[in-house]
N, C-alpha and C positions, 0 to 999 in steps of 0.2 A: 609753808610756801604759797605766795599768793598766784593765783591762776591768770593768765594773760588772757585779756579779751581782744577781740579784732572790732573796734568801733567803728561805726558807719562815720563817713565825713560830717562834720559839724552842719554844714550848710544844707545837708539833705535830710535832716530829721525832719519828721512830719511829712516827708515826701515818699510816694511809693517807689519801692527798689526791687527789682529783679535780680534773685541770687542764683547762680548755678552752682550745684553741689556735685562733686566729682569724687566716687568713691570707687574701690576696686570692683564692685560688682553692680554699679549703678551710676547713671547721670540724671539728675533730676534738678526742677526748679521750685523755687520757694518765693513768695512775694512778702516782702515786709512793708507794714505801712506805720508810722509812729513807731517804730522800733519793735513791732508785734507782728508775728507771721498770721497774715490774713489769707493766704491762699497757698496750696502746695500740690504738688504731684502727689498721686495715690502712695507712692512708696514712702513718702514724708508725711502723711497724715497725722501721725502721732504728734508732730512738731507744730500743729495747728495752734495758734493762740500762745506759744512760747516766745519769750523776748529774744532779742538780737544777741545780747550778751550770753545767756545760757546757750542758745544753738550754736553760736561759734566756738564757744569752750567744747562742746559736746563734739563738734566736727574735728576739732583740733585733737581732742584725746583720741578720736577714732583715726587719724591720719586722713582725714578727707579734706579736699582742697575746695576753697570756696572763691567764687570769682563775683563780682558785682557788674552788672550792665550799666555802663555810662550813659544817660539818656541823650546827652548832646552829641557825642561822638559815635555812639552805637557799638562801642567798643567793650570787650570783657576787660576787667582789671581786677587786681587783688584788693581786697579791703584794707584799709589803714590798719596799722599795728599799734 
């Protein structure tokens, strides 16, 4: 069975994106640049350097919700499926 990924929108590749991770026991932020994690909250430090596809699948398997901050509207939205 092929794992589903949550791709970032095509037009945002190469742009820095702040992602909010909501888990049952924490809420934290992680910054992706060129589809790699470049900055994280302390609880997500283990994910530093990971790729977007791997990280989004990991979160999905653990039942964590991901929200991406839209830089224009400053609103949180779900990543594209």
